[in-house]
C-alpha positions as CSV (number, residue, x, y, z in Angstrom):
1,M,41.0,121.7,114.8
2,K,41.9,119.1,117.8
3,L,38.2,119.7,118.9
4,V,36.4,119.2,115.5
5,W,38.8,116.5,115.1
6,E,37.7,114.4,118.3
7,G,34.2,115.9,117.7
8,V,34.0,113.7,114.1
9,S,36.1,110.7,115.7
10,V,33.3,110.2,118.0
11,K,30.3,111.0,115.8
12,E,31.6,108.4,113.2
13,K,32.1,106.1,116.3
14,N,29.0,106.0,116.8
15,S,28.0,105.5,113.8
16,G,30.2,102.5,113.2
17,W,28.5,101.0,116.6
18,G,24.6,101.7,115.2
19,R,25.5,99.8,111.9
20,T,27.0,97.1,113.7
21,L,24.3,96.7,116.0
22,I,21.8,96.6,113.0
23,E,23.8,94.2,111.4
24,F,23.7,91.7,114.3
25,V,19.9,91.8,114.4
26,V,19.5,91.4,110.5
27,M,21.8,88.4,111.3
28,L,19.4,87.3,114.3
29,V,16.6,87.3,112.4
30,V,18.4,85.5,109.7
31,V,19.4,82.6,111.6
32,I,16.2,82.7,113.5
33,V,14.1,82.0,110.3
34,A,16.4,79.5,108.7
35,V,16.6,77.2,111.9
36,Q,12.4,77.8,112.0
37,L,12.9,76.7,108.0
38,L,15.0,74.0,109.3
39,V,12.8,72.5,111.7
40,K,9.9,72.4,109.4
41,F,11.0,71.2,106.5
42,V,14.3,69.1,107.2
43,V,14.9,68.3,110.7
44,S,12.0,67.1,113.3
45,K,12.4,66.4,117.1
46,D,10.4,63.5,118.3
47,I,10.0,62.4,121.7
48,V,9.0,58.7,122.2
49,S,5.9,58.0,124.0
50,G,5.1,54.3,124.8
51,P,7.5,51.1,124.9
52,S,6.7,49.4,121.8
53,M,10.3,50.2,120.7
54,Q,12.3,48.6,124.0
55,T,14.6,47.8,124.2
56,T,16.1,50.4,121.4
57,L,14.2,53.0,122.6
58,E,12.7,53.7,125.5
59,N,9.5,56.2,126.6
60,G,10.9,59.5,127.1
61,D,13.9,59.6,124.6
62,R,14.2,62.5,122.4
63,L,15.3,61.8,118.9
64,Y,16.4,63.8,115.6
65,S,15.1,63.1,112.6
66,L,15.4,63.9,109.1
67,R,12.0,64.6,106.6
68,H,12.4,63.7,103.0
69,K,15.5,61.0,103.6
70,Q,15.4,58.3,101.5
71,V,13.9,55.2,103.5
72,K,16.1,51.7,103.7
73,R,15.2,48.5,105.6
74,D,15.7,48.6,108.9
75,D,15.4,52.3,109.8
76,I,13.0,53.7,112.5
77,V,10.5,56.2,110.9
78,V,8.1,58.4,112.4
79,I,5.0,57.6,110.3
80,D,1.1,59.0,110.5
81,A,-0.9,56.6,113.0
82,P,-3.2,55.0,110.2
83,D,-5.9,53.8,112.7
84,D,-5.4,57.3,115.0
85,P,-5.8,60.2,112.8
86,G,-3.3,63.2,114.5
87,A,-1.1,60.8,116.2
88,L,2.4,59.6,115.4
89,Y,3.8,56.3,115.8
90,I,7.8,55.3,116.1
91,K,8.6,52.0,114.2
92,R,10.9,50.0,112.1
93,V,10.7,49.2,108.4
94,I,11.0,45.6,108.1
95,G,9.7,45.0,104.5
96,M,10.5,47.7,101.1
97,P,8.2,47.3,97.7
98,G,8.7,44.0,97.0
99,D,9.6,42.1,99.8
100,T,7.8,38.7,100.8
101,I,7.9,38.6,104.8
102,R,6.9,35.6,107.0
103,F,7.8,34.9,110.6
104,K,8.1,31.2,111.9
105,N,9.5,30.6,115.4
106,D,10.5,34.0,115.7
107,V,12.3,34.0,112.6
108,L,12.1,36.6,109.7
109,Y,12.3,35.3,106.6
110,L,12.7,38.1,104.4
111,N,12.2,37.3,100.3
112,G,12.4,33.7,101.5
113,K,15.7,33.7,103.1
114,R,16.4,33.5,106.7
115,T,17.2,37.0,107.6
116,A,18.4,38.1,111.3
117,E,17.3,40.9,113.3
118,P,20.2,42.2,115.6
119,Y,18.7,44.9,117.0
120,L,16.5,42.9,118.9
121,D,17.3,42.1,122.5
122,R,16.8,38.6,123.0
123,A,17.3,38.5,126.8
124,F,14.6,41.4,127.0
125,A,12.2,39.1,124.6
126,K,12.8,36.3,126.8
127,K,11.6,38.3,130.2
128,E,8.7,39.7,128.3
129,I,7.9,36.4,127.1
130,A,7.4,35.1,130.7
131,S,6.0,38.2,132.3
132,Y,3.1,38.1,129.7
133,A,2.6,33.7,130.2
134,T,2.4,34.5,133.5
135,K,-0.4,37.4,133.4
136,E,-2.2,35.3,130.8
137,G,-1.7,31.9,132.4
138,M,-0.4,30.3,129.8
139,D,2.8,28.5,129.0
140,P,5.7,30.5,128.2
141,S,7.2,27.9,125.3
142,S,3.5,28.3,123.7
143,I,4.6,32.4,123.1
144,K,6.4,33.4,120.0
145,F,8.2,36.9,121.0
146,T,6.9,37.4,117.5
147,I,4.0,35.7,116.0
148,N,4.2,33.3,113.2
149,F,2.2,35.1,110.3
150,N,3.0,35.7,106.6
151,I,2.1,39.0,104.6
152,A,0.0,37.0,102.1
153,T,-2.4,35.9,104.3
154,W,-2.3,38.0,107.0
155,P,-5.4,39.9,107.3
156,S,-4.1,43.6,107.8
157,T,-2.3,42.6,104.6
158,K,-3.0,40.1,102.2
159,S,-0.5,41.0,99.3
160,K,2.2,38.5,98.3
161,T,4.4,41.3,98.4
162,V,4.8,44.7,100.0
163,P,2.8,47.1,97.8
164,K,4.6,49.6,95.6
165,D,5.5,53.1,97.4
166,S,4.4,50.8,100.9
167,Y,6.3,49.7,103.5
168,F,5.8,47.2,106.2
169,V,6.4,48.5,109.9
170,M,7.0,46.9,113.2
171,G,8.1,47.9,116.7
172,D,11.1,46.4,118.7
173,N,8.6,45.0,121.1
174,R,7.0,42.6,119.3
175,L,4.1,41.1,121.8
176,I,3.0,44.6,122.8
177,S,3.6,47.0,119.2
178,K,1.0,48.3,117.4
179,D,2.3,47.9,113.6
180,S,1.8,46.8,110.2
181,R,0.6,43.5,111.7
182,S,-2.7,45.6,113.0
183,F,-3.4,48.3,110.5
184,G,-1.8,46.9,107.3
185,F,0.9,48.6,104.8
186,V,2.0,51.8,105.3
187,K,2.2,54.3,102.4
188,K,5.6,56.4,101.6
189,N,4.2,59.7,102.2
190,K,2.5,58.6,105.3
191,V,6.5,58.6,106.7
192,Q,7.4,61.6,107.8
193,S,10.9,61.2,108.9
194,V,13.5,59.2,109.5
195,V,15.3,59.2,113.0
196,V,19.2,59.7,112.7
197,W,20.3,60.6,116.3
198,R,18.8,60.1,119.7
199,Y,20.3,62.9,122.0
200,W,18.4,62.9,124.8
201,P,19.1,60.8,127.7
202,L,22.9,62.1,127.4
203,N,24.2,58.9,128.8
204,Q,22.4,57.4,125.7
205,M,23.5,59.3,122.6
206,K,23.6,57.4,119.6
207,I,23.7,57.2,116.1
208,F,21.1,55.5,113.8
């Protein structure tokens, strides 16, 4: 009786381990598929390439962004590059549908009101202006970090307001950024995702 009982016990134990292994494999497959779907349809991992968003973002920064997130003013977004098929740009939303936009003497006037841009690094801007002036042989006082313009008369926009389902975007490094000043408004369906977290470098982690 004892030998029979032990044999049955071992068999049941082995059967239990088999079920556990199968359950683990199934769970692992489900997790992998869920992560893949999450990355494809909800979350995007992006790497910053270039200096156009300095000093907010630096070349090589690694980001998480959310697809289908509602876009708000001042959001940092990943967009399809209008002038470079297949490429992506990272820019900041300055103007929402219906907004009027103009810059004068490095001041943003949004819907006719002077609007602060706290995300800009003024010390960095001053340094960049000095460097640009030296390179071009110009007087620094004649250079604006953000060139004077009005979307109503600017060649790439020529619209009194930002059109419906469109955004006006700019890079934070205004002297070198290629943005709506050169390629015009960005359609809503060309926004891939909204940046929410910089996870690398570790000492520069930040939630946006």
